[in-house]
LOTI-209871 format. One record per atom (N, C-alpha, C): atom name; x negated, y negated, z. Coordinates in pm, whole numbers. Example, Ala and Ser with C-alpha at 12.3 -4.5 7.8 and 13.67 -1.06 7.14 Angstrom:
2
('N' (-1319 569 780));
('CA' (-1230 450 780));
('C' (-1320 330 780));
('N' (-1285 225 708));
('CA' (-1367 106 714));
('C' (-1290 -3 787));
***
This chain:
164
('N' (-11090 4096 16893));
('CA' (-11167 4025 16792));
('C' (-11285 4110 16743));
('N' (-11344 4189 16834));
('CA' (-11458 4273 16793));
('C' (-11419 4370 16682));
('N' (-11300 4429 16692));
('CA' (-11255 4524 16590));
('C' (-11236 4452 16457));
('N' (-11181 4331 16461));
('CA' (-11162 4253 16338));
('C' (-11297 4223 16273));
('N' (-11393 4184 16354));
('CA' (-11527 4155 16301));
('C' (-11588 4280 16240));
('N' (-11576 4392 16308));
('CA' (-11633 4518 16258));
('C' (-11570 4558 16124));
('N' (-11438 4547 16114));
('CA' (-11367 4582 15991));
('C' (-11407 4490 15877));
('N' (-11408 4360 15904));
('CA' (-11444 4263 15801));
('C' (-11590 4278 15759));
('N' (-11679 4300 15854));
('CA' (-11820 4322 15822));
('C' (-11836 4446 15735));
('N' (-11757 4550 15763));
('CA' (-11759 4671 15680));
('C' (-11721 4642 15536));
('N' (-11615 4562 15517));
('CA' (-11573 4525 15381));
('C' (-11680 4444 15311));
('N' (-11736 4348 15383));
('CA' (-11842 4264 15326));
('C' (-11960 4351 15287));
('N' (-12003 4438 15378));
('CA' (-12116 4526 15350));
('C' (-12091 4615 15230));
('N' (-11973 4673 15222));
('CA' (-11940 4759 15108));
('C' (-11948 4682 14977));
('N' (-11897 4560 14977));
('CA' (-11902 4477 14855));
('C' (-12046 4445 14817));
('N' (-12125 4403 14915));
('CA' (-12265 4369 14887));
('C' (-12342 4490 14834));
('N' (-12322 4604 14896));
('CA' (-12393 4727 14855));
('C' (-12347 4770 14716));
('N' (-12217 4772 14694));
('CA' (-12163 4815 14565));
('C' (-12213 4726 14452));
('N' (-12221 4596 14477));
('CA' (-12263 4502 14373));
('C' (-12413 4472 14378));
('N' (-12483 4533 14475));
('CA' (-12627 4514 14492));
('C' (-12663 4365 14504));
('N' (-12596 4297 14596));
('CA' (-12618 4154 14620));
('C' (-12695 4138 14750));
('N' (-12808 4072 14744));
('CA' (-12890 4053 14864));
('C' (-12837 3938 14949));
('N' (-12856 3951 15079));
('CA' (-12804 3855 15177));
('C' (-12908 3826 15284));
('N' (-12916 3699 15321));
('CA' (-12992 3656 15438));
('C' (-12909 3554 15514));
('N' (-12932 3544 15644));
('CA' (-12856 3452 15728));
('C' (-12948 3380 15825));
('N' (-12914 3256 15854));
('CA' (-12981 3182 15962));
('C' (-12870 3120 16046));
('N' (-12877 3147 16175));
('CA' (-12770 3110 16266));
('C' (-12823 3025 16380));
('N' (-12742 2928 16418));
('CA' (-12770 2852 16537));
('C' (-12662 2884 16640));
('N' (-12545 2825 16633));
('CA' (-12444 2838 16738));
('C' (-12389 2979 16755));
('N' (-12395 3063 16653));
('CA' (-12347 3201 16668));
('C' (-12453 3292 16727));
('N' (-12576 3246 16735));
('CA' (-12681 3318 16806));
('C' (-12709 3459 16757));
('N' (-12688 3486 16629));
('CA' (-12717 3618 16573));
('C' (-12597 3710 16564));
('N' (-12479 3663 16606));
('CA' (-12360 3747 16603));
('C' (-12325 3791 16461));
('N' (-12338 3699 16364));
('CA' (-12309 3734 16224));
('C' (-12404 3844 16177));
('N' (-12533 3825 16198));
('CA' (-12632 3924 16156));
('C' (-12611 4058 16224));
('N' (-12577 4055 16351));
('CA' (-12550 4177 16424));
('C' (-12430 4252 16365));
('N' (-12326 4178 16329));
('CA' (-12208 4240 16270));
('C' (-12243 4305 16137));
('N' (-12319 4235 16055));
('CA' (-12358 4288 15924));
('C' (-12447 4411 15941));
('N' (-12537 4406 16038));
('CA' (-12629 4519 16060));
('C' (-12558 4643 16111));
('N' (-12434 4631 16154));
('CA' (-12357 4747 16197));
('C' (-12301 4829 16082));
('N' (-12319 4783 15959));
('CA' (-12265 4852 15841));
('C' (-12366 4956 15792));
('N' (-12328 5082 15784));
('CA' (-12420 5184 15733));
('C' (-12466 5151 15592));
('N' (-12596 5163 15568));
('CA' (-12654 5140 15435));
('C' (-12684 4995 15404));
('N' (-12656 4903 15497));
('CA' (-12674 4761 15470));
('C' (-12820 4723 15446));
('N' (-12912 4806 15491));
('CA' (-13054 4775 15470));
('C' (-13090 4767 15321));
('N' (-13004 4821 15236));
('CA' (-13028 4813 15091));
('C' (-13017 4670 15041));
('N' (-12941 4586 15112));
('CA' (-12916 4450 15063));
('C' (-12940 4339 15165));
('N' (-12944 4370 15294));
('CA' (-12961 4266 15395));
('C' (-13109 4245 15419));
('N' (-13158 4126 15381));
('CA' (-13300 4095 15391));
('C' (-13339 4050 15531));
('N' (-13270 3948 15582));
('CA' (-13310 3896 15712));
('C' (-13199 3818 15779));
('N' (-13205 3818 15911));
('CA' (-13115 3739 15992));
('C' (-13199 3666 16096));
('N' (-13195 3535 16091));
('CA' (-13276 3453 16180));
('C' (-13188 3373 16274));
('N' (-13228 3363 16399));
('CA' (-13162 3273 16492));
('C' (-13255 3154 16509));
('N' (-13213 3043 16451));
('CA' (-13292 2920 16459));
('C' (-13213 2821 16544));
('N' (-13218 2845 16673));
('CA' (-13134 2773 16767));
('C' (-13184 2631 16793));
('N' (-13313 2617 16811));
('CA' (-13368 2484 16842));
('C' (-13396 2406 16715));
('N' (-13407 2275 16732));
('CA' (-13443 2191 16618));
('C' (-13581 2227 16565));
('N' (-13674 2255 16655));
('CA' (-13809 2289 16610));
('C' (-13808 2419 16529));
('N' (-13723 2514 16564));
('CA' (-13713 2638 16485));
('C' (-13654 2610 16347));
('N' (-13557 2522 16340));
('CA' (-13499 2485 16211));
('C' (-13605 2421 16121));
('N' (-13686 2335 16179));
('CA' (-13790 2265 16104));
('C' (-13902 2362 16066));
('N' (-13954 2434 16163));
('CA' (-14068 2523 16143));
('C' (-14035 2644 16055));
('N' (-13923 2707 16079));
('CA' (-13891 2833 16012));
('C' (-13820 2814 15879));
('N' (-13735 2710 15871));
('CA' (-13651 2694 15752));
('C' (-13689 2573 15667));
('N' (-13774 2487 15720));
('CA' (-13814 2369 15644));
('C' (-13715 2255 15648));
('N' (-13624 2257 15747));
('CA' (-13534 2143 15763));
('C' (-13621 2021 15795));
('N' (-13592 1911 15731));
('CA' (-13674 1791 15752));
('C' (-13639 1724 15884));
('N' (-13742 1681 15956));
('CA' (-13722 1610 16083));
('C' (-13633 1489 16063));
('N' (-13653 1419 15952));
('CA' (-13574 1299 15927));
('C' (-13426 1331 15907));
('N' (-13396 1449 15856));
('CA' (-13255 1489 15841));
('C' (-13191 1503 15978));
('N' (-13260 1568 16069));
('CA' (-13207 1586 16204));
('C' (-13198 1453 16277));
('N' (-13300 1368 16260));
('CA' (-13299 1236 16323));
('C' (-13182 1151 16272));
('N' (-13161 1152 16139));
('CA' (-13059 1067 16080));
('C' (-12917 1122 16098));
('N' (-12901 1254 16079));
('CA' (-12767 1312 16077));
('C' (-12736 1401 16197));
('N' (-12833 1441 16273));
('CA' (-12831 1534 16386));
('C' (-12840 1678 16336));
('N' (-12866 1767 16432));
('CA' (-12877 1909 16398));
('C' (-12743 1971 16362));
('N' (-12635 1908 16402));
('CA' (-12501 1957 16369));
('C' (-12443 1863 16264));
('N' (-12480 1890 16139));
('CA' (-12437 1806 16027));
('C' (-12434 1889 15900));
('N' (-12360 1841 15803));
('CA' (-12356 1911 15674));
('C' (-12494 1910 15609));
('N' (-12568 1802 15627));
('CA' (-12702 1791 15570));
('C' (-12796 1897 15628));
('N' (-12790 1917 15759));
('CA' (-12875 2017 15823));
('C' (-12834 2157 15780));
('N' (-12704 2185 15776));
('CA' (-12656 2317 15733));
('C' (-12702 2347 15590));
('N' (-12697 2247 15503));
('CA' (-12741 2265 15364));
('C' (-12890 2295 15358));
('N' (-12970 2216 15430));
('CA' (-13114 2239 15429));
('C' (-13151 2373 15490));
('N' (-13076 2418 15589));
('CA' (-13101 2549 15647));
('C' (-13080 2659 15543));
('N' (-12966 2655 15473));
('CA' (-12937 2759 15373));
('C' (-13035 2753 15256));
('N' (-13067 2634 15212));
('CA' (-13160 2618 15100));
('C' (-13302 2662 15138));
('N' (-13343 2628 15259));
('CA' (-13475 2671 15307));
('C' (-13483 2822 15319));
('N' (-13376 2882 15365));
('CA' (-13371 3028 15376));
('C' (-13379 3091 15238));
('N' (-13309 3034 15142));
('CA' (-13313 3087 15004));
('C' (-13454 3079 14946));
('N' (-13522 2969 14971));
('CA' (-13661 2954 14923));
('C' (-13753 3059 14984));
('N' (-13731 3089 15111));
('CA' (-13820 3180 15182));
('C' (-13789 3327 15157));
('N' (-13662 3360 15131));
('CA' (-13626 3502 15117));
('C' (-13596 3545 14975));
('N' (-13549 3452 14893));
('CA' (-13508 3488 14758));
('C' (-13377 3565 14753));
('N' (-13306 3574 14864));
('CA' (-13177 3644 14866));
('C' (-13075 3571 14779));
('N' (-12988 3648 14717));
('CA' (-12886 3589 14630));
('C' (-12784 3507 14708));
('N' (-12749 3552 14827));
('CA' (-12660 3478 14915));
('C' (-12735 3444 15043));
('N' (-12742 3316 15074));
('CA' (-12806 3271 15198));
('C' (-12708 3182 15271));
('N' (-12673 3223 15392));
('CA' (-12573 3151 15471));
('C' (-12636 3097 15598));
('N' (-12590 2978 15637));
('CA' (-12638 2914 15759));
('C' (-12519 2865 15839));
('N' (-12541 2850 15968));
('CA' (-12439 2788 16053));
('C' (-12506 2705 16161));
('N' (-12448 2589 16186));
('CA' (-12490 2503 16295));
('C' (-12365 2434 16350));
('N' (-12349 2438 16481));
('CA' (-12227 2383 16537));
('C' (-12229 2380 16688));
('N' (-12111 2367 16745));
('CA' (-12094 2355 16890));
('C' (-12018 2478 16940));
('N' (-12087 2567 17008));
('CA' (-12022 2686 17061));
('C' (-11935 2653 17181));
('N' (-11974 2552 17257));
('CA' (-11894 2510 17372));
('C' (-11934 2582 17500));
('N' (-11856 2573 17601));
('CA' (-11717 2528 17601));
('C' (-11701 2375 17603));
('N' (-11808 2300 17633));
('CA' (-11795 2155 17634));
('C' (-11805 2099 17493));
('N' (-11737 1987 17470));
('CA' (-11747 1916 17344));
('C' (-11880 1843 17340));
('N' (-11939 1833 17221));
('CA' (-12058 1750 17204));
('C' (-12015 1604 17196));
('N' (-11906 1579 17125));
('CA' (-11846 1446 17112));
('C' (-11704 1465 17062));
('N' (-11630 1355 17049));
('CA' (-11494 1367 16997));
('C' (-11495 1409 16850));
('N' (-11600 1373 16778));
('CA' (-11613 1413 16638));
('C' (-11664 1557 16624));
('N' (-11733 1605 16725));
('CA' (-11791 1740 16722));
('C' (-11751 1814 16850));
('N' (-11624 1857 16853));
('CA' (-11575 1929 16971));
('C' (-11624 2074 16973));
('N' (-11605 2139 17085));
('CA' (-11635 2282 17094));
('C' (-11560 2354 16983));
('N' (-11629 2442 16914));
('CA' (-11568 2516 16805));
('C' (-11585 2451 16669));
('N' (-11658 2343 16663));
('CA' (-11682 2273 16536));
('C' (-11814 2322 16477));
('N' (-11814 2352 16348));
('CA' (-11937 2400 16286));
('C' (-11943 2364 16138));
('N' (-12065 2360 16088));
('CA' (-12092 2348 15945));
('C' (-12153 2479 15901));
('N' (-12104 2533 15789));
('CA' (-12159 2655 15732));
('C' (-12208 2623 15592));
('N' (-12337 2650 15569));
('CA' (-12396 2627 15437));
('C' (-12411 2759 15364));
('N' (-12391 2756 15232));
('CA' (-12409 2875 15150));
('C' (-12483 2838 15023));
('N' (-12599 2900 15006));
('CA' (-12677 2886 14883));
('C' (-12660 3015 14803));
('N' (-12615 3001 14679));
('CA' (-12595 3116 14592));
('C' (-12704 3115 14485));
('N' (-12779 3224 14481));
('CA' (-12888 3241 14384));
('C' (-12985 3123 14384));
('N' (-13016 3074 14504));
('CA' (-13115 2968 14519));
('C' (-13067 2830 14483));
('N' (-12939 2816 14453));
('CA' (-12885 2686 14416));
('C' (-12860 2598 14535));
('N' (-12818 2474 14509));
('CA' (-12787 2383 14619));
('C' (-12675 2440 14706));
('N' (-12687 2421 14833));
('CA' (-12588 2477 14926));
('C' (-12457 2401 14922));
('N' (-12349 2477 14925));
('CA' (-12216 2420 14947));
('C' (-12191 2433 15097));
('N' (-12135 2330 15155));
('CA' (-12113 2329 15299));
('C' (-11963 2324 15329));
('N' (-11921 2411 15419));
('CA' (-11782 2414 15467));
('C' (-11780 2370 15611));
('N' (-11673 2302 15648));
('CA' (-11654 2257 15787));
('C' (-11552 2350 15851));
('N' (-11579 2388 15975));
('CA' (-11487 2476 16046));
('C' (-11462 2424 16186));
('N' (-11336 2428 16225));
('CA' (-11296 2393 16362));
('C' (-11222 2512 16421));
('N' (-11265 2555 16536));
('CA' (-11201 2665 16607));
('C' (-11135 2607 16731));
('N' (-11006 2630 16748));
('CA' (-10938 2570 16863));
('C' (-10954 2652 16992));
('N' (-11077 2688 17026));
('CA' (-11103 2765 17149));
('C' (-11182 2680 17248));
('N' (-11155 2699 17375));
('CA' (-11236 2635 17479));
('C' (-11336 2736 17535));
('N' (-11336 2856 17482));
('CA' (-11421 2964 17530));
('C' (-11537 2983 17433));
('N' (-11657 2984 17484));
('CA' (-11778 2996 17401));
('C' (-11778 3123 17316));
('N' (-11748 3236 17377));
('CA' (-11751 3364 17305));
('C' (-11645 3367 17195));
('N' (-11529 3314 17224));
('CA' (-11422 3304 17124));
('C' (-11468 3221 17005));
('N' (-11532 3109 17031));
('CA' (-11583 3024 16923));
('C' (-11684 3100 16837));
('N' (-11777 3167 16902));
('CA' (-11880 3241 16827));
('C' (-11818 3351 16742));
('N' (-11720 3421 16797));
('CA' (-11654 3528 16722));
('C' (-11577 3473 16603));
('N' (-11502 3367 16624));
('CA' (-11424 3309 16513));
('C' (-11514 3249 16406));
('N' (-11623 3189 16448));
('CA' (-11719 3137 16350));
('C' (-11780 3251 16268));
('N' (-11806 3363 16332));
('CA' (-11860 3480 16263));
('C' (-11760 3531 16160));
('N' (-11633 3536 16196));
('CA' (-11529 3577 16101));
('C' (-11527 3481 15982));
('N' (-11535 3353 16009));
('CA' (-11537 3252 15903));
('C' (-11655 3276 15807));
('N' (-11772 3302 15864));
('CA' (-11891 3329 15781));
('C' (-11873 3456 15697));
('N' (-11819 3559 15758));
('CA' (-11796 3684 15685));
('C' (-11700 3661 15568));
('N' (-11596 3582 15590));
('CA' (-11503 3552 15482));
('C' (-11570 3474 15369));
('N' (-11656 3381 15404));
('CA' (-11729 3304 15302));
('C' (-11816 3397 15218));
('N' (-11887 3489 15283));
('CA' (-11973 3583 15210));
('C' (-11890 3676 15123));
('N' (-11777 3724 15175));
('CA' (-11693 3814 15095));
('C' (-11645 3742 14968));
('N' (-11597 3620 14982));
('CA' (-11549 3544 14866));
('C' (-11662 3520 14766));
('N' (-11779 3483 14816));
('CA' (-11893 3456 14726));
('C' (-11936 3585 14655));
('N' (-11940 3695 14729));
('CA' (-11983 3824 14668));
('C' (-11884 3869 14561));
('N' (-11756 3845 14585));
('CA' (-11656 3885 14485));
('C' (-11670 3803 14357));
('N' (-11718 3680 14367));
('CA' (-11737 3595 14249));
('C' (-11861 3633 14169));
('N' (-11958 3698 14233));
('CA' (-12084 3732 14162));
('C' (-12065 3859 14078));
***
């Protein structure tokens, strides 16, 4: 899986650099794996603004401006929280592509509705409202979930960059 991530991150990085598209990321359940993969691309500093690990609820609120009431009403693992994370990151960085992830790395399930490997990924393009994708990874292994979620995020960024 590491080789797949490295290859895909290379493609994403090449596209971002060639098209001069700025990127920022905020991660919860992947714990910085996405940002680390992107930072492995030579020359990425031309377009990669920041990668934040906002693991706790207080970090999401303090760093990204996620509203406490959103977390109270919908929980930290919700489409609403993922959207606010990406939108807050866009406000703070001005990056053209801002991606967020919040989910359950596992190996234990949070609930039957939110099993291990379940995540919400938010994407704000050019500061617009975030579109949120739902992802389920059929792994019982924490590292496997994080890797597959990272691949999912990389694919979302590649598709968005190709459209810009």
